[in-house]
C-alpha positions in Angstrom: 72.9 -3.5 81.3 71.5 -3.5 77.8 73.6 -2.4 74.9 72.1 0.3 72.6 72.1 -0.8 68.9 74.6 1.2 66.8 71.9 2.2 64.3 69.7 3.7 67.0 72.7 5.6 68.4 73.5 7.1 65.0 69.9 8.0 64.4 69.7 9.8 67.8 72.9 11.7 67.0 71.5 12.6 63.6 68.3 13.9 65.0 70.1 16.0 67.6 72.3 17.5 64.8 69.3 18.3 62.7 67.5 20.0 65.6 70.6 22.2 66.1 70.6 23.2 62.5 66.9 23.8 61.9 65.3 24.6 65.3 67.5 27.3 66.9 65.2 30.2 67.4 67.7 32.0 69.6 69.9 32.7 66.6 67.6 32.4 63.6 64.9 34.9 62.6 62.9 36.2 59.6 64.7 38.3 57.1 64.1 42.1 57.4 65.0 45.3 55.5 65.4 49.0 56.1 65.3 51.6 53.4 67.8 54.4 53.4 66.8 57.2 50.9 66.4 61.0 51.1 63.2 62.4 52.5 63.0 65.0 49.6 64.4 65.2 46.1 64.0 67.4 43.1 62.4 66.2 39.9 65.1 65.1 37.5 67.6 64.4 40.3 69.3 61.0 40.7 69.0 59.5 44.2 70.7 56.5 45.8 68.4 54.1 47.5 70.0 51.6 49.9 68.3 48.4 51.1 69.9 47.2 54.3 69.0 43.6 54.9 69.4 41.6 58.1 69.0 37.9 58.9 70.6 36.0 61.8 71.9 32.5 61.2 72.9 32.5 57.5 74.4 29.1 56.6 74.4 26.6 53.8 70.8 25.5 54.6 69.3 28.7 56.0 69.8 32.1 54.4 68.1 35.2 53.0 66.5 33.8 49.8 65.6 37.1 48.1 65.3 40.9 48.5 63.3 43.3 46.3 62.7 47.0 46.0 59.6 48.6 44.3 59.0 52.2 43.4 55.4 53.3 43.1 54.3 49.6 43.0 56.7 48.5 40.2 59.5 46.1 41.0 62.7 47.8 39.9 65.3 45.4 41.4 65.4 41.9 42.9 68.3 40.0 44.3 68.0 36.2 44.4 70.2 34.1 46.6 70.8 30.3 47.1 72.8 28.0 49.3 75.6 28.3 46.8 75.2 32.1 46.4 74.4 33.4 49.9 74.6 37.0 50.9 78.1 38.0 52.1 77.1 38.4 55.7 74.1 38.4 58.1 73.8 42.2 57.5 74.3 43.3 54.0 73.4 46.3 51.8 72.3 46.6 48.2 72.1 50.0 46.4 70.4 51.3 43.3 70.2 54.7 41.7 66.9 56.2 40.5 65.9 59.3 38.6 63.1 61.1 40.4 60.1 61.9 38.1 57.6 62.6 40.9 56.8 61.6 44.5 58.0 58.2 45.3 56.7 55.4 47.5 59.6 52.9 47.9 58.8 49.5 49.3 61.2 46.7 50.0 61.1 43.2 51.5 63.5 40.3 52.2 62.6 36.6 52.9 64.4 33.8 54.7 64.2 30.4 52.9 62.9 28.8 56.1 61.3 31.5 58.3 60.0 33.9 55.7 59.8 37.7 55.8 59.3 40.1 58.7 57.2 42.2 56.3 57.2 45.0 53.8 58.9 48.3 54.7 57.8 51.7 53.1 59.6 55.0 52.6 58.1 58.1 51.0 60.3 60.5 49.0 58.6 63.9 48.5 59.3 66.2 45.6 60.9 69.5 46.4 
């Protein structure tokens, strides 16, 4: 019986470990968001907008990289993350307050540093 060289054995173990970290589609996914805001608001009122982000498999090498929220096309808040500053959990919420000056189109998006984004989400707030 042939003996497997030690270097080859360690290389095989390393490749298996990397495949478990990077190629686990059963637990990893694209980052996604939901917008929680009122359907209607009065001009001059202050509303709270919650961005609920979700991403399975957050770890040191794989995490939600950023989340943003725009109102009427203008970015009003962006949260940046890194492997040393990851979100606190796979599901997390960020909130902002905004004074209503007219009808609002709120858009938000999040992105995984490896798999990307599941897309932009929209919410309309009508003026009462």
